[in-house]
C-alpha positions in Angstrom: -6.5 -23.4 8.9 -5.3 -23.2 12.5 -7.7 -22.9 15.4 -6.9 -21.3 19.0 -8.8 -20.0 21.7 -8.0 -16.3 21.1 -6.4 -14.2 18.1 -5.1 -10.9 19.1 -4.4 -8.3 16.4 -1.5 -6.1 17.0 2.0 -6.6 18.4 2.4 -3.4 20.3 2.0 -3.0 24.1 -1.8 -3.7 24.0 -1.3 -6.9 22.2 1.7 -7.8 24.3 -0.1 -7.0 27.5 -3.0 -9.1 26.7 -1.1 -12.0 25.7 0.7 -11.8 28.7 -2.5 -11.8 30.8 -3.9 -14.6 28.7 -0.8 -16.7 29.3 -0.7 -16.5 33.1 -4.3 -18.0 32.7 -3.0 -20.8 30.4 -5.5 -19.3 27.8 -4.0 -20.4 24.3 -3.6 -17.1 21.9 -1.8 -16.2 18.8 -0.4 -12.4 18.3 -0.5 -11.4 14.8 1.7 -8.5 13.9 1.6 -6.8 10.4 4.9 -5.4 10.7 8.5 -7.4 10.6 8.8 -6.5 14.5 6.6 -6.3 17.4 6.2 -2.6 18.9 7.0 -1.0 15.7 5.6 2.2 16.5 8.5 2.6 19.3 11.3 0.9 17.1 10.6 2.6 13.9 8.3 5.6 13.9 9.3 7.5 17.1 11.7 10.4 17.3 15.1 10.0 19.0 14.5 12.1 22.1 11.4 10.4 22.9 10.6 9.7 26.5 7.4 8.5 28.3 6.0 11.7 29.4 4.4 10.1 32.6 6.3 8.7 35.5 7.1 4.9 35.3 4.3 3.7 37.6 1.7 5.0 35.0 3.4 3.2 32.2 4.1 -0.1 33.3 2.3 -3.3 31.8 0.4 -6.0 33.9 2.8 -7.9 36.3 6.0 -6.4 35.6 6.9 -2.9 37.1 9.9 -1.2 36.1 13.2 -1.7 37.9 13.4 0.2 41.0 16.7 1.9 39.6 15.3 2.9 36.1 14.7 6.8 36.0 11.2 8.2 36.5 10.7 9.0 33.0 11.6 6.0 30.8 13.5 6.6 27.3 12.3 5.1 24.1 15.3 2.5 24.1 14.9 1.7 27.6 11.1 1.1 27.0 11.9 -1.2 24.0 14.2 -3.0 26.2 11.4 -3.5 28.5 9.0 -4.8 26.0 11.7 -7.3 25.0 12.0 -8.5 28.7 8.3 -8.6 28.9 7.8 -11.0 25.9 10.6 -13.4 27.4 9.3 -13.3 30.6 5.6 -14.4 29.6 6.6 -16.6 26.6 5.1 -14.3 24.1 5.9 -15.2 20.7 4.2 -12.6 18.3 3.8 -13.9 14.6 5.3 -10.9 12.7 4.7 -9.9 8.9 0.9 -11.0 9.3 -1.4 -8.5 7.9 -5.1 -9.2 8.8 -7.1 -8.9 5.5 -10.6 -9.9 6.9 -12.4 -11.1 10.1 -15.8 -12.1 10.5 -18.1 -14.1 13.2 -19.6 -17.2 11.8 -23.0 -17.3 13.7 -23.3 -21.0 12.8 -19.9 -22.1 14.3 -20.0 -19.4 17.0 -16.2 -18.5 16.1 -14.3 -15.9 14.5 -12.7 -16.4 11.0 -9.4 -14.5 10.5 -7.7 -14.3 7.0 -4.2 -13.2 6.9 -1.6 -12.3 4.5 2.1 -13.6 5.4 3.9 -10.8 3.9 7.2 -12.7 4.4 6.1 -16.0 2.5 3.1 -14.5 0.5 0.8 -17.3 1.6 -2.5 -16.6 2.9 -3.3 -18.1 6.2 -6.6 -18.7 8.1 -7.0 -18.8 11.8 -10.1 -19.8 13.8 -11.0 -18.6 17.2 -13.8 -18.3 19.9 -12.4 -14.8 21.1 -10.7 -11.9 18.9 -9.1 -9.1 20.6 -8.3 -5.8 18.3 -5.2 -4.6 19.8 -3.9 -2.6 16.7 -4.5 0.5 18.8 -5.2 4.3 18.3 -1.9 4.9 16.8 -2.0 2.6 13.6 -1.8 4.7 11.0 -0.6 8.4 11.0 -3.3 11.2 10.0 -2.5 13.9 7.6 -5.3 16.8 7.3 -6.7 17.9 4.1 -4.8 21.3 3.5 -6.1 22.9 0.4 -2.9 23.3 -2.0 -0.7 21.0 -0.1 0.2 19.2 -3.0 1.6 22.0 -4.7 4.1 22.5 -1.7 7.7 22.6 -3.1 9.4 21.4 0.1 9.1 18.3 2.1 6.0 17.1 3.9 6.1 14.2 6.4 4.1 13.0 9.2 5.7 12.9 12.9 5.8 9.1 12.6 8.7 9.7 9.9 10.6 12.2 12.0 13.8 11.2 13.8 15.8 14.5 14.5 16.4 17.8 13.3 19.8 17.3 11.9 18.7 17.5 8.1 16.6 20.5 8.9 19.5 22.5 10.6 19.2 26.2 8.9 16.0 25.4 7.2 12.5 26.9 7.8 10.3 24.4 9.4 6.6 24.5 10.3 5.2 22.0 12.7 1.6 21.4 12.5 0.0 20.3 16.0 0.5 21.4 19.6 0.4 18.2 21.2 3.1 16.3 22.9 4.6 15.4 19.6 4.2 18.6 18.0 5.7 20.8 20.9 8.6 18.0 21.5 9.6 18.1 17.9 9.4 22.0 17.5 11.9 22.0 20.5 14.0 19.3 18.8 14.2 21.4 15.7 15.3 24.5 17.6 18.0 22.5 19.3 19.3 21.8 15.9 19.1 25.5 14.9 16.1 25.0 12.4 14.2 28.2 12.0 10.9 26.6 13.8 7.3 27.6 14.0 4.6 25.8 15.2 0.7 25.8 14.3 -1.5 26.2 17.6 -4.9 26.1 16.2 -7.2 25.3 19.3 -6.9 26.2 23.0 -4.4 23.5 24.7 -3.3 22.9 28.3 0.4 23.1 28.5 1.7 21.7 31.8 5.0 20.3 33.3 5.8 16.5 33.5 6.0 17.6 37.5 2.4 19.2 37.3 0.9 16.2 35.6 2.7 14.0 38.1 1.4 15.9 41.2 -2.1 16.1 39.5 -2.3 12.2 38.6 -1.5 11.7 42.5 -3.9 13.8 43.9 -6.6 12.2 41.7 -6.3 9.2 43.5 -8.0 11.0 46.5 -9.6 14.3 45.1 -12.0 14.8 42.4 -11.1 16.6 38.9 -13.2 19.9 40.2 -10.6 20.0 42.9 -7.4 18.6 41.2 -7.8 20.8 38.0 -7.9 24.3 39.6 -4.5 23.3 41.2 -2.5 22.2 38.2 -3.9 25.4 36.1 -2.4 27.6 38.9 0.9 25.7 39.1 0.9 26.2 35.2 0.0 29.9 35.6 2.9 30.3 38.0 5.3 28.6 35.7 4.3 29.9 32.5 2.4 33.2 33.2 -0.2 34.4 30.6 0.5 32.0 27.8 -2.1 33.6 25.5 0.3 36.4 25.2 2.5 33.9 23.2 -0.6 32.6 21.1 -1.4 29.6 23.4 -4.9 29.8 24.9 -6.1 27.7 27.7 -9.2 26.0 27.3 -12.0 26.7 29.7 -12.3 23.2 31.0 -9.6 21.6 33.3 -6.8 19.4 32.0 -7.9 16.3 33.5 -11.7 16.8 33.1 -11.1 17.2 29.4 -8.8 14.1 29.3 -11.8 12.3 31.1 -14.3 13.5 28.8 -12.8 13.6 25.3 -9.6 11.6 25.7 -7.5 14.6 24.8 -4.3 14.9 27.0 -2.8 18.1 28.1 0.4 19.0 26.4 3.4 18.1 28.5 6.3 20.7 27.9 9.7 19.7 27.8 11.2 23.1 27.0 9.3 24.3 24.0 7.4 26.8 26.1 10.8 28.7 27.2 11.8 29.1 23.6 8.4 30.2 22.6 8.5 33.0 25.2 12.1 33.8 23.9 10.7 34.1 20.3 13.0 31.3 19.2 9.9 29.2 18.3 7.0 31.2 16.5 3.3 30.6 17.2 1.0 30.7 14.0 -2.7 30.1 14.0 -4.5 27.6 11.6 -3.5 27.2 8.2 -5.9 28.1 5.1 -3.9 27.1 2.4 -0.7 26.4 0.7 0.9 27.5 -2.5 4.2 26.2 -3.7 6.6 27.3 -0.8 4.2 29.9 0.6 1.8 29.0 3.6 -0.9 31.3 4.3 -2.4 31.4 7.7 -5.8 32.8 9.5 -5.5 36.5 9.9 -3.8 36.9 6.5 -0.4 36.0 8.0 2.0 34.6 5.0 5.2 32.7 5.6 7.6 30.6 3.3 8.7 27.3 4.6 11.3 24.6 3.4 9.6 21.8 5.2 6.0 21.1 7.2 6.0 18.1 9.8 2.4 17.2 10.5 2.3 16.2 14.1 -1.4 15.6 13.7 -2.0 12.5 15.3 -3.2 9.0 14.2 -6.1 7.0 13.4 -7.6 3.6 14.0 -7.6 0.8 11.1 -9.7 -1.6 12.7 -12.5 -1.1 10.0 -10.2 -1.7 7.2 -10.4 -5.4 8.2 -13.3 -6.2 10.6 -16.2 -7.4 8.7 -18.6 -8.2 11.4 -19.8 -6.5 14.7 -18.6 -3.1 13.2 -21.4 -1.3 15.4 -18.9 -1.5 18.3 -16.6 1.2 16.5 -17.3 4.7 15.1 -16.9 4.9 11.5 -15.5 8.3 11.3 -12.4 7.3 13.5 -12.5 3.6 14.2 -12.7 4.0 18.0 -15.0 2.2 20.2 -18.6 3.8 20.6 -18.5 2.8 24.2 -16.8 5.3 26.5 -14.2 4.0 29.3 -14.8 2.2 31.4 -17.0 -0.1 29.0 -15.2 0.3 25.9 -12.9 -2.8 25.9 -15.8 -5.3 25.4 -18.1 -6.0 22.4 -20.3 -8.8 21.3 -19.8 -12.2 19.9 -16.5 -12.5 21.6 -14.8 -9.3 20.3 -12.9 -7.3 22.6 -10.5 -4.3 21.9 -7.5 -3.1 24.0 -5.7 0.1 23.8 -8.6 2.1 22.7 -9.5 4.1 25.5 -7.3 7.0 24.9 -5.8 6.3 28.4 -2.3 5.7 27.6 -0.1 2.5 28.9 -2.0 2.6 32.0 -5.5 2.1 30.0 -3.7 -0.5 28.1 -2.9 -2.5 31.4 -6.6 -2.2 32.6 -7.9 -3.2 29.2 -5.7 -6.2 29.1 -6.6 -7.4 32.5 -10.2 -7.0 32.1 -10.0 -8.8 28.7 -8.1 -11.9 30.3 -10.6 -12.1 33.5 -13.5 -11.9 31.1 -12.5 -14.6 28.7 -11.5 -16.8 31.7 -14.9 -16.6 33.1 -16.6 -17.4 29.8 -14.2 -20.2 28.8 -14.5 -22.1 32.3 
């Protein structure tokens, strides 16, 4: 059994940022990562053309800005290199291949007990700590919706986390389910590889360019959402026209107000909208059921496909291993019950980083808040 001040569960950006902030304050901590590398989502489960959709000032981790000569929008490989440099700079050494099986709070000892499966050696490890940080994040496990008849589908079914590029789909009929950032970008990538691409757009969504989002985030420093949202919506209308003509309806609320209230981000267009307007990517309504190679949609539409790619997001797995203080998290999605800005702190020395649906900027804020709070309590 090994004792430390803080155990951090998760070696992605949230876990690394928290460890860096604790290391700067000389607070002993151990980072446990279930995969064989840190930031496995970026290294193993991201498509080739991925770039950070927000400008670099909104994507840097605490105490380490991106270089001045770095591009405004950082590529996946450059972000991985940034994380490697970040670990080296702050002396972070994650323990990989550690799958946390159980964690509970011992009220007598006033400490957390963490049971871990070392997948490399097969040996069970036990850790004792005063503070426990859940940093496994929002994107811990891919979510596949329950679609009637999907098991009968003759073609390939995969989650967006398994998509690399469109090369093997060239000339095939491919359906992308989901119109968020991943869905729209994967549809665009498939189109670049000459796949016959369709995308399911079930709900209203704000589609903005990177520049419109950048303008909006800058203005939000000085103006409220009720002023900034109409500006961004009008800029989007100037760029795309009446998007409902192409099957993409805008929500009633503004993009940044929706983000603040629900955590749902606007979709940032990388070229998909132009393909949709040209008819090169078809927009379809929600799926009603699947039978063999046929997919039936709302309004009686039926098409055949060779593959279905679900860009339907991720879910948290915190409740798979957390046995005590579960009341901090919603059972249905594993997210904190507390809304930002108070979501990061629970009871009995339990914290969470990267669950605020606020991207890398939110992760940075969580990590700094957690480290400051632990430093105060430990003083």
